[in-house]
N, C-alpha and C positions, 0 to 999 in steps of 0.2 A: 352297211352290212344289209348283207340281203336277204331274201324271206323264201328262201326254197327250201321246200318240204319233198323230201322222196316218194316215191309212188308208196303205197300200202303194202303188205306182204298181204298173199294169199291169205282168205279169213272161211275159216271153216265151222262147223256148228261144235265145239269145242274152243273153238278161240271168241264166238257169241257166247257162251253160257261162262266163260271164263271175264268176259269183260260184262254183260247182261245182267250176273245173278246179286248184285247189290244193291239192282232196280226191284227186285223180289222185297225185300226190307222196308226200303222206304217206300213202296205202293201198300204195304201189309201194314204199316206205323199211321197210314193219312187216315185212311175209313173209321177205327178208333178214335183217334182224335178229333176227327170230327162231326161222329154219330153217336158210338158209346160212352164215351168223355163226359159231355154235357148232360145225357140222361146218366150217368151215376151218380154224379154232381148232384143234382134237382132232385129225381126221385128217391136212391137211398140211403143220400145224406141231407137232403133239405136245403140247399145253397137255392138263395132267393133267384129264379129266369130271369129276373129285370139285372140285376148284379154278375150273373152267367153270362149275359149278352153281351152286358158292357164288357168283361173282359177277354171275352171272346176275341170280337172285334177290335177291341184296343191292339190285344196280339196281335191280331190277323194283319190291322195295318202296320203296326212297328215291324212286322217279317216282311210284308211288302217293300217297304222304304228300304230295309237296311238290305237286299237284297243285293242290288249292283253294287255295293261296295264289298259287300261277299264277292261275290263275280273279282271285282279288281283285285281285293287279299289272293283269292287263287291264281291268278297270273302272276302275284308277286312270288306264290309256291312254284310255278311253274317257271319263273324267269333265273326260279335259285336251283332248282333241282328235280327229277321227276321223284325219286325219295322225298323231298319234301312234301311232294304234293301227297305220299301218300302216308306218309306220316302226319302230314294234316287230315285225311279222310278219317283217317284211323281215331286221331282226335275228336275228332266229329262224330262217328257214329255210337264211341264210350259215349261224348258229352246225350247222345241221342238215346240211347238203351236207359244211362242215368234219369236224366230228366221223365222219362216214357214213365219207369218203374218208379216215379215217386208220383208221379201225376194218378197212376190207379192202384197204386197202395201208398196214400198218404200215411203220416203219423199222426193223425191228428183227424179229430171229424167235428169241431164245433162251425158249423156253417159261416160264422162271421170270418172268423179265421184259414177256411178252406175257399174262401175269395180270393186272399190276398197268395197265398199256396198256388193257388192254381194258374193266378194272373204271373206270379215269377217265374214256376216252370214250366209254364207256356211259351211263354218269350225265350228260356234257355233252350227248351226239347226245338221249338221253330226256329229257332237260328242255325242249331246243329245241323236239320235236317234237310234246311236251305243250303248249310256248307258242302256238306257232302251231295247234293245233287247238284249243283255247280260243279262237282271238281270231279264230279264224274262223266256230264254234259261236256265239260271240257273234254276232256280225256279221248272222247269219243270223237268230236268236231278233229282234234287234232291228229287224228290219222287220215284225216287227206282221201283223196279216193276219188271216183269218178260218182254220178248222181244213183246209182245201182249200189256202188263200196258206201256211201254211206247210209242210202234208205237202211241196208241189212245191220248198219252199226244200230241205228237207231230202234228199228223193228227187235232186236236181240232188248235192248236194253227196255224198249216199251211192250213188249209180249211177255215178257219176266216178271216186270212190272202188274200186269195183267191177273197175272196168274197170282200174285200179291194180293188182289184185291178182292177178287175171288175168296181167298183162303182167309180173309180179314173178316171177310163177310160172314160167316158160315164157323167160327173157331170162337166167339163169347158164347154161343148157344149151345155149343159141345163141349167147352174143355174148359169155362170161364175167363177168370184173367190169370188166374195161371199160366195158365193153355197159351193164352195171348202173349204172357209176356215172357217164356221159357221160347214161341217160335218166334217171338221177333230177336232173343237175344241171339240162339241158333243163326239165323238170317244173316244178321251184322256180323257173326263173326265167320259163317265159310263164305259169305258174299266177301269179305276183307280180301281174305284168304287165297278168292278166285281171282280179286283184280291184281294183286300182286305177283298173279302169271297171266296177268292178259296179254296184248298184243302190245308194245310201247309205243308213242308217239315220239318222230323227230324231236330233239332239245334243240329248241330258238332260244339262246335267254332275251329277253326284254334288252334297248337300249338305256342307258342310264343319261342323264340331261350331256355328260361333256361329251358322251359318242358320238351327239349327231350335231345339227349349227343349232343357232336360235333362233331360225323359221320355222324349225321342226317341234313345235312345241306338243308332239303327241307325244315326246318322250316323260313331260310331264305325271304324278301322279292323277294330278287332277283331271289334265288333260285324256289320259287314257282311260278315267273312266266314264268317260263323253265320249270316246270315241268311237262307239259305234253310229251315232247319232250323225256323225258327218258322212256314214254311206246312207248314200238315197236309197237303194238298192234295199237295204235296212229297214228304213221308214215306209217304204213299199209294203215288204214283207208282213209287215208290224199292224199293217193299218189292218190286211185281210185277217191276220192272225188272232186280232181283234174282235173282227166284226161278226168271223165265224167262232170263237172261244164264244162270248157270247149265247152263239146260237147254241151251242152244244147244254152250255151249263143250265139253260133256263129250262128243258126240259128236265133232269138231273135236279132239280132244284122243286119243282111238280110232280114227278111221277108218280113219289105216295099218293098223293092227294086224288089220280087221276085215277089209276088202279082201286083207292078205296072208295073212290065216291062215282065218278065217269063209269069206269064197269061194273063197281058193285063187288068187287072180290076180299078175298080174306089175306091173310099175311102168307099164308104155305103160296101161293099165287104171287104177291109180291118177291121173295127170296127168287119164286123161279125167272119172275122176268129179268132181274138183277143178277141173277148169275148167266143164267142167257146171254145176256147183252153183252157181261164182261168175255164171257167163253166166246163167243162168235166175232168179237173185237182182237182175241187172242190168234182164233185161229184163220183170222183175213188176213195177217201179215204177210205168209208166204205170197198170197194169192195178189195182195198189192206191190209185193216185190217185184213180181212178173209184168204187172202191168208199168212197173217205171223203168224196166228191161223195154219193153217196147212203144210204149206211150211219153215217158220221160216224166219226172217230179210235177211239173203245173198241170198236165191233164190227167195224170191221177188222182191228185189233190182235186179237180174241178171235178172230176168223174163221183168221188164220192162224195161230195156235197150234192149231187143232181142225185143219187142216192139216197141220201139223208132226207132231201124235199121229198121224194117221192114214199118213203115209209112214211113219215110225217102228216104226208096227206092222207096216205092211207089210215092211219090212226085219227083222224078227226072224223071220218064214219065210225066208229064203232061207237056203241053204247053199252048197257048194262048186259053181262050174258055174252060178250063178247072175249074171255078175255084166252080163249084160246087162240083167237085171232091175232089178242095183242102180241100172243106170244113170236109171232111168225115178223108181225113189224119189231118184237126188239132181237129178232136173230137180221134183219135187215138193218136194224138201223145198228147194231154191233158189228155188222162187217162196214159200212162206211165209218164207222169211229176208227176201226183198222188207220184208215186211211190221215185219220186227224192227227192221230199218233204219231205215224213213223215218217210222213211225210215232209211236214210244217220242219222241222227238228234238223234233220236233212236239206231241206231249200238252206236254210240258216247256216248249217256248215259251209256250202257251196257261196254264199253272200260274205262267208268272214273270208273265203280262199280269195273270191274274186276281190274284197277290198285289201285285198297285201296284209293282213291284219291274222294269219293264220300261223298258229307258233307261239303267237305273243297277245294277244285280245281276247281269246274266245271265253275267258271268267267273265270278262266283261258283258262281252255280250248276251250271254247266258244270264248272266243276272240280272239284265234290262228283261230277258224274254222271262223270265220266271217273275217278275214284277208286272207283266204285262200278263203272264196265265192266269193268279192270285187277285189280279183286277179285274178280270173277267167273271172269276167267281162271284167276287163281292157285287159286280154291278148286276148280271144278274137275280140275285136276291136282293138287290135293293131295288130292279124294278120289276122281278115280276110278282113277287108278292107281295107290293101296295097297288099294282094294276089290278090282281086278283081283287082285292078290296073294292078297290074304285070302281070293278066291273059287280058288284053286287054278289061275290062268292065266300061261303065260308066254309072249314072245316065242316064235312058232315051235310054240306045242302044235297035237298033230292030235287029243287021245283025246276025244270026248263029249263030258265033262264041263265041260271045260275053255274048251270050245268054246262049250257052250252059256252058262256064264259069261259068255264078251266078249260074245257076243247081248244077256244081258241088264244090262251095264252101260252097252254101247253101245244098244241100243232104248228097252230099258226103266226103266230108270232117268229117261236122259231123256225120256221119255213120261209118267210119272208126275210129274216135276216141273214140267213145261207143266202138266199135267192142273190141279198147286196150284199155279201162274202164274194161270192160265184163271178157273179159283173165285176168288181172291184178288181177280183183274181184276172179274169181275161182286161182289161183295160187298164190296169198298172204291172203289172209279169203277163204279156201276151204267151198265150201256148205256145203258139209257133217256135217258141223259142226252147221249145221243153227238152229235144235230144241233148241241146247242147249245153240246159240250165245255167246262159247267160242271165242273169237280173240285172 
């Protein structure tokens, strides 16, 4: 059976909105789960921070582990029919809405019981979120196309996701939990409605064990689950993605400490900095698409890494009273964020096509990709916070040494990791291949 995927149809703004709109509620619900939900359970309902932390860590680890399995399940849905995928996505969206609602409006208030309630529904919510994400990402990769087309598909998904992040940051302060739930439910409903009308990839059923020779073990479920690791290009790309992802996640973990203690700025500055960062990321998407057109995916991503390094080197020079300059840094680093969001996913789609797995194993690839994304976040928190404590910093510190160590962890460590990611990109995926994207 051949694995030939037709060239994609022309892609306009309407196509981008229809495909990418489900990214809005997915990103919208992520921030409340990570930021607002723990604060609500601990501050309002008296749940122990230690117990809550254990629940969050356990649920997050379980979520990361099941991503490859969910990816394989998505592949089986795609092998059956595109309608099965959409039904699978609709079911995941419904479970996500239910789990999210029950987490924020629990029918009980006893702290001991709330711990178990949170544990159960976090696992359910995370699993539904991951299933919907993998199915949606796989759909985009299956559309095929050249580097520019793939970048455009990912940019719409991630750009609308950034709009969701910004909305999620301001909604709790404006309308509280009721508005949070209402916007998520509306976003999921409208997003699924739009996805039903999005451009459809070619349908290529996955071969069954009896359809190929015994020598081709890829046809077994277990083999297809591990299929991405057979691709040397995937392994190379994942190395770069992991290093770069940790470099990006460390500042995200420490930004509030930096604003509060190094810059000695208030809450309004925190909100402005975060908002400008994400808005700049969203607005940068068209620019990165033009960069891909002229430089290719690898060179464009490399330039984004260099821009991020320059921005954080500038941040290392800031101190108390430099909040205005920090906003400039946020705009520049947010612009660089656009490359991290739009380009690696497009590179992954190219790797899948080059490996001959397009139309058959996108779910498995994106399952492992999402596993790596979540591993980045866990490693960043696990490295940055203990490192800060070991270096002598504690929240609220004002002595020069502690603040200098905060600057090292927030600015210089990510610069070093970004530099390592850039060097690895050049070494493992030479930018001279950018136009052809032959990984």
